[in-house]
One Martini backbone bead per residue (centre of mass of N, CA, C, O) as a GRO file, in nm:
protein
  266
    1MET     BB    1   2.043  -0.094   3.362
    2THR     BB    2   1.733  -0.083   3.373
    3ALA     BB    3   1.444  -0.258   3.411
    4LEU     BB    4   1.325  -0.160   3.133
    5PHE     BB    5   1.648  -0.185   3.012
    6PRO     BB    6   1.787  -0.463   2.977
    7ASP     BB    7   2.000  -0.690   2.934
    8VAL     BB    8   2.118  -0.855   2.629
    9THR     BB    9   2.114  -1.201   2.526
   10VAL     BB   10   2.254  -1.447   2.269
   11ASN     BB   11   2.401  -1.707   2.346
   12GLY     BB   12   2.607  -1.494   2.514
   13VAL     BB   13   2.549  -1.251   2.339
   14PRO     BB   14   2.567  -0.927   2.339
   15LEU     BB   15   2.353  -0.642   2.338
   16SER     BB   16   2.367  -0.330   2.293
   17SER     BB   17   2.218  -0.043   2.395
   18ALA     BB   18   2.295   0.121   2.144
   19ALA     BB   19   2.183  -0.059   1.936
   20ILE     BB   20   1.893  -0.055   2.025
   21ALA     BB   21   1.844   0.241   2.023
   22ALA     BB   22   1.895   0.267   1.715
   23GLU     BB   23   1.669   0.071   1.626
   24ALA     BB   24   1.429   0.217   1.759
   25GLN     BB   25   1.401   0.436   1.525
   26ASN     BB   26   1.241   0.201   1.342
   27HIS     BB   27   1.011   0.206   1.587
   28ALA     BB   28   0.703   0.250   1.647
   29ALA     BB   29   0.543   0.452   1.915
   30PRO     BB   30   0.376   0.563   2.140
   31ALA     BB   31   0.331   0.804   2.342
   32GLY     BB   32   0.485   0.710   2.642
   33LYS     BB   33   0.621   0.424   2.501
   34PRO     BB   34   0.950   0.334   2.483
   35GLY     BB   35   0.935   0.020   2.542
   36LEU     BB   36   0.805  -0.065   2.267
   37ALA     BB   37   1.050   0.005   2.085
   38TRP     BB   38   1.259  -0.151   2.229
   39ARG     BB   39   1.136  -0.442   2.206
   40ARG     BB   40   1.134  -0.443   1.899
   41ALA     BB   41   1.438  -0.399   1.864
   42ALA     BB   42   1.539  -0.635   2.029
   43ARG     BB   43   1.397  -0.860   1.864
   44ALA     BB   44   1.537  -0.783   1.593
   45LEU     BB   45   1.830  -0.842   1.696
   46VAL     BB   46   1.794  -1.125   1.787
   47ILE     BB   47   1.731  -1.237   1.504
   48ARG     BB   48   1.990  -1.140   1.375
   49GLU     BB   49   2.182  -1.303   1.559
   50LEU     BB   50   2.070  -1.584   1.490
   51MET     BB   51   2.138  -1.574   1.189
   52LEU     BB   52   2.443  -1.536   1.221
   53GLN     BB   53   2.486  -1.803   1.391
   54GLN     BB   54   2.377  -1.981   1.164
   55ALA     BB   55   2.582  -1.909   0.946
   56ALA     BB   56   2.825  -2.018   1.115
   57ARG     BB   57   2.732  -2.314   1.144
   58LEU     BB   58   2.715  -2.343   0.810
   59GLY     BB   59   2.951  -2.187   0.674
   60LEU     BB   60   2.882  -1.918   0.550
   61ALA     BB   61   2.924  -1.682   0.297
   62ALA     BB   62   2.988  -1.358   0.202
   63THR     BB   63   2.792  -1.216  -0.091
   64PRO     BB   64   2.752  -0.936  -0.203
   65ARG     BB   65   2.500  -0.745  -0.339
   66GLU     BB   66   2.364  -0.544  -0.580
   67LEU     BB   67   2.104  -0.305  -0.530
   68ALA     BB   68   2.253  -0.068  -0.667
   69PRO     BB   69   2.421   0.160  -0.803
   70GLY     BB   70   2.694   0.126  -0.580
   71ARG     BB   71   2.506  -0.068  -0.390
   72PHE     BB   72   2.564  -0.279  -0.115
   73GLU     BB   73   2.575  -0.519   0.079
   74THR     BB   74   2.640  -0.625   0.361
   75GLU     BB   75   2.766  -0.886   0.515
   76GLU     BB   76   2.523  -0.937   0.707
   77GLU     BB   77   2.310  -0.936   0.489
   78ALA     BB   78   2.430  -1.165   0.319
   79LEU     BB   79   2.406  -1.379   0.543
   80ILE     BB   80   2.105  -1.367   0.590
   81ARG     BB   81   2.021  -1.442   0.307
   82ALA     BB   82   2.169  -1.708   0.302
   83VAL     BB   83   1.995  -1.834   0.518
   84THR     BB   84   1.716  -1.808   0.379
   85GLU     BB   85   1.805  -1.985   0.134
   86GLU     BB   86   1.875  -2.240   0.310
   87CYS     BB   87   1.626  -2.264   0.538
   88ILE     BB   88   1.384  -2.153   0.362
   89VAL     BB   89   1.106  -2.383   0.296
   90PRO     BB   90   0.856  -2.378   0.110
   91GLU     BB   91   0.558  -2.478   0.017
   92PRO     BB   92   0.428  -2.589  -0.244
   93VAL     BB   93   0.230  -2.492  -0.514
   94SER     BB   94  -0.057  -2.612  -0.615
   95ASP     BB   95  -0.288  -2.652  -0.857
   96ASP     BB   96  -0.531  -2.692  -0.669
   97ARG     BB   97  -0.495  -2.441  -0.497
   98ILE     BB   98  -0.518  -2.239  -0.722
   99ARG     BB   99  -0.803  -2.316  -0.808
  100ALA     BB  100  -0.946  -2.285  -0.532
  101THR     BB  101  -0.895  -1.988  -0.500
  102TYR     BB  102  -1.067  -1.901  -0.736
  103ASP     BB  103  -1.338  -2.066  -0.672
  104ALA     BB  104  -1.397  -1.919  -0.395
  105ALA     BB  105  -1.352  -1.605  -0.547
  106PRO     BB  106  -1.395  -1.462  -0.844
  107GLU     BB  107  -1.454  -1.153  -0.771
  108ARG     BB  108  -1.157  -1.078  -0.698
  109PHE     BB  109  -1.096  -1.103  -1.038
  110ARG     BB  110  -1.197  -0.834  -1.128
  111ALA     BB  111  -1.219  -0.602  -1.330
  112PRO     BB  112  -1.212  -0.286  -1.376
  113ASP     BB  113  -1.370  -0.020  -1.383
  114LEU     BB  114  -1.529   0.194  -1.631
  115TRP     BB  115  -1.527   0.546  -1.729
  116GLN     BB  116  -1.740   0.827  -1.846
  117VAL     BB  117  -1.650   1.170  -1.809
  118SER     BB  118  -1.776   1.490  -1.727
  119HIS     BB  119  -1.658   1.838  -1.695
  120ILE     BB  120  -1.655   2.142  -1.485
  121LEU     BB  121  -1.395   2.380  -1.430
  122TYR     BB  122  -1.325   2.578  -1.136
  123ALA     BB  123  -1.058   2.738  -1.057
  124ALA     BB  124  -0.873   2.683  -0.737
  125ALA     BB  125  -0.681   2.733  -0.490
  126PRO     BB  126  -0.661   2.599  -0.171
  127ASP     BB  127  -0.535   2.887  -0.045
  128ASP     BB  128  -0.787   3.037  -0.188
  129ALA     BB  129  -1.070   3.154  -0.061
  130ALA     BB  130  -1.196   3.346  -0.267
  131ALA     BB  131  -1.173   3.161  -0.511
  132ARG     BB  132  -1.339   2.929  -0.400
  133ALA     BB  133  -1.596   3.075  -0.356
  134ALA     BB  134  -1.634   3.152  -0.652
  135ALA     BB  135  -1.638   2.872  -0.764
  136ARG     BB  136  -1.877   2.769  -0.607
  137ALA     BB  137  -2.079   2.966  -0.723
  138GLN     BB  138  -2.042   2.886  -1.017
  139ALA     BB  139  -2.128   2.586  -0.985
  140ALA     BB  140  -2.411   2.641  -0.863
  141ALA     BB  141  -2.517   2.795  -1.115
  142THR     BB  142  -2.477   2.565  -1.310
  143LEU     BB  143  -2.669   2.357  -1.179
  144GLU     BB  144  -2.920   2.537  -1.214
  145ARG     BB  145  -2.907   2.532  -1.521
  146LEU     BB  146  -2.904   2.216  -1.566
  147ALA     BB  147  -3.188   2.167  -1.439
  148ARG     BB  148  -3.313   2.303  -1.708
  149GLU     BB  149  -3.027   2.238  -1.912
  150PRO     BB  150  -2.871   1.952  -1.965
  151ARG     BB  151  -2.771   2.001  -2.271
  152ALA     BB  152  -2.560   2.244  -2.186
  153PHE     BB  153  -2.292   2.116  -2.084
  154GLY     BB  154  -2.101   2.131  -2.336
  155ARG     BB  155  -2.123   2.437  -2.369
  156ILE     BB  156  -2.024   2.530  -2.094
  157ALA     BB  157  -1.749   2.384  -2.097
  158ALA     BB  158  -1.641   2.543  -2.347
  159GLU     BB  159  -1.677   2.836  -2.209
  160GLU     BB  160  -1.571   2.764  -1.872
  161SER     BB  161  -1.360   2.573  -1.858
  162ALA     BB  162  -1.020   2.509  -1.706
  163CYS     BB  163  -1.005   2.268  -1.887
  164PRO     BB  164  -0.891   2.104  -2.170
  165SER     BB  165  -1.175   1.950  -2.204
  166ARG     BB  166  -1.330   2.180  -2.349
  167ASP     BB  167  -1.256   2.080  -2.642
  168ALA     BB  168  -1.466   1.815  -2.551
  169ARG     BB  169  -1.702   1.915  -2.371
  170GLY     BB  170  -1.562   1.776  -2.091
  171GLN     BB  171  -1.436   1.520  -2.188
  172LEU     BB  172  -1.226   1.257  -2.047
  173GLY     BB  173  -1.293   0.980  -2.102
  174GLN     BB  174  -1.135   0.701  -2.011
  175ILE     BB  175  -1.176   0.570  -1.670
  176GLY     BB  176  -0.984   0.448  -1.407
  177PRO     BB  177  -0.860   0.341  -1.142
  178GLY     BB  178  -0.635   0.611  -1.043
  179ASP     BB  179  -0.655   0.840  -1.277
  180THR     BB  180  -0.748   1.015  -1.041
  181VAL     BB  181  -0.836   1.175  -0.788
  182PRO     BB  182  -0.999   1.063  -0.520
  183GLU     BB  183  -1.218   1.286  -0.485
  184PHE     BB  184  -1.325   1.246  -0.770
  185GLU     BB  185  -1.388   0.947  -0.792
  186ALA     BB  186  -1.584   0.929  -0.542
  187ALA     BB  187  -1.801   1.122  -0.688
  188PHE     BB  188  -1.857   0.932  -0.962
  189ALA     BB  189  -1.896   0.621  -0.895
  190GLY     BB  190  -2.220   0.654  -0.804
  191LEU     BB  191  -2.317   0.720  -1.089
  192ALA     BB  192  -2.539   0.739  -1.328
  193GLU     BB  193  -2.618   0.730  -1.631
  194GLY     BB  194  -2.655   1.079  -1.705
  195GLU     BB  195  -2.563   1.196  -1.440
  196ILE     BB  196  -2.576   1.478  -1.230
  197ARG     BB  197  -2.431   1.619  -0.988
  198ALA     BB  198  -2.578   1.801  -0.730
  199GLU     BB  199  -2.286   1.852  -0.634
  200PRO     BB  200  -2.001   1.993  -0.609
  201VAL     BB  201  -1.653   1.928  -0.654
  202GLU     BB  202  -1.381   1.915  -0.432
  203THR     BB  203  -1.042   2.005  -0.522
  204ARG     BB  204  -0.721   2.102  -0.572
  205TYR     BB  205  -0.831   2.252  -0.841
  206GLY     BB  206  -1.141   2.287  -0.738
  207LEU     BB  207  -1.449   2.305  -0.910
  208HIS     BB  208  -1.695   2.049  -0.996
  209VAL     BB  209  -1.880   1.941  -1.262
  210LEU     BB  210  -2.074   1.637  -1.298
  211ARG     BB  211  -2.083   1.362  -1.551
  212MET     BB  212  -2.223   1.051  -1.640
  213ASP     BB  213  -2.195   0.877  -1.936
  214ALA     BB  214  -2.038   0.600  -1.858
  215CYS     BB  215  -2.049   0.241  -1.754
  216ALA     BB  216  -1.812  -0.038  -1.696
  217LYS     BB  217  -1.815  -0.337  -1.584
  218GLY     BB  218  -1.622  -0.551  -1.457
  219ALA     BB  219  -1.499  -0.857  -1.537
  220VAL     BB  220  -1.439  -1.170  -1.485
  221ARG     BB  221  -1.154  -1.330  -1.485
  222PRO     BB  222  -1.003  -1.580  -1.597
  223PHE     BB  223  -0.807  -1.807  -1.479
  224GLU     BB  224  -0.561  -1.795  -1.682
  225ALA     BB  225  -0.524  -1.474  -1.631
  226VAL     BB  226  -0.470  -1.532  -1.294
  227ARG     BB  227  -0.267  -1.757  -1.221
  228ALA     BB  228   0.009  -1.606  -1.176
  229GLU     BB  229  -0.108  -1.419  -0.950
  230ILE     BB  230  -0.180  -1.647  -0.751
  231THR     BB  231   0.088  -1.790  -0.733
  232GLU     BB  232   0.252  -1.547  -0.619
  233ALA     BB  233   0.079  -1.506  -0.356
  234LEU     BB  234   0.114  -1.801  -0.246
  235ALA     BB  235   0.422  -1.801  -0.238
  236LYS     BB  236   0.446  -1.556  -0.041
  237ALA     BB  237   0.293  -1.690   0.189
  238ALA     BB  238   0.465  -1.949   0.223
  239TRP     BB  239   0.737  -1.792   0.289
  240SER     BB  240   0.633  -1.652   0.539
  241GLN     BB  241   0.550  -1.900   0.703
  242ALA     BB  242   0.829  -2.029   0.699
  243ALA     BB  243   0.975  -1.803   0.834
  244GLN     BB  244   0.816  -1.801   1.100
  245ARG     BB  245   0.903  -2.090   1.176
  246PHE     BB  246   1.204  -2.048   1.183
  247VAL     BB  247   1.221  -1.832   1.390
  248ALA     BB  248   1.069  -1.986   1.615
  249ASP     BB  249   1.280  -2.208   1.634
  250MET     BB  250   1.520  -2.040   1.709
  251ILE     BB  251   1.401  -1.924   1.968
  252ALA     BB  252   1.336  -2.196   2.114
  253ARG     BB  253   1.662  -2.280   2.111
  254ALA     BB  254   1.736  -2.043   2.265
  255GLU     BB  255   1.936  -1.809   2.478
  256VAL     BB  256   1.748  -1.554   2.630
  257THR     BB  257   1.809  -1.236   2.768
  258GLY     BB  258   1.590  -0.949   2.866
  259ILE     BB  259   1.403  -1.110   2.657
  260ASP     BB  260   1.096  -1.231   2.497
  261PRO     BB  261   1.066  -1.306   2.171
  262ALA     BB  262   0.786  -1.488   2.184
  263ALA     BB  263   0.641  -1.242   2.287
  264PRO     BB  264   0.412  -1.028   2.267
  265ILE     BB  265   0.395  -0.696   2.131
  266VAL     BB  266   0.192  -0.428   2.321
   0.00000   0.00000   0.00000
């Protein structure tokens, strides 16, 4: 191998250059820096080999689990899972820590805002420049009319909107975060109640004239309502930290040539 891609061994066990090259396909790297993907791949395979060696030392047996109907773990995957179950022991999450996490920033556990929005849609496909221009002109004309007659919104929606909400005078009902396309939500999220957006909103569906009918700010959820959520998040973090410590300890005790798996990969 070249100096850039040296041979790698793990406690005397060689890792083939072909295996590292294949693994490198799973690791992104900037253009012109193939060595970065190679080092990431080599480190991943070093850790994999250390896990398999640990399984052998512990005398663990591979018992593949079914991951999906008809798809099972490989024996190596089953052994690595067995090692993690045997050796990675996270610190327990205490009730005091759960409560302290909530008390430190209750705002993080606020329920999502809810909005009631009305719109008038002038439909146009994204790749139809002529239709988009016509829709933009229609929306602009409607905004000029609404500046003079804001109460005409519902009537215009019923007569001109290409959305089924025209049957409800443009009203979309209650909307929460993620219920609509991002560009639509970003446009109405900052409107005050009763405000008609001064500019039409362009989405993949066409041009929209928007009105904010009502907005309900999400309340901070009580501790008991989010206790399980906090516990799960802290447990995942504790497991991740324990896994990092376990891997770092394996690497520190191992004899690895060709790469320093403990060094930052940048």
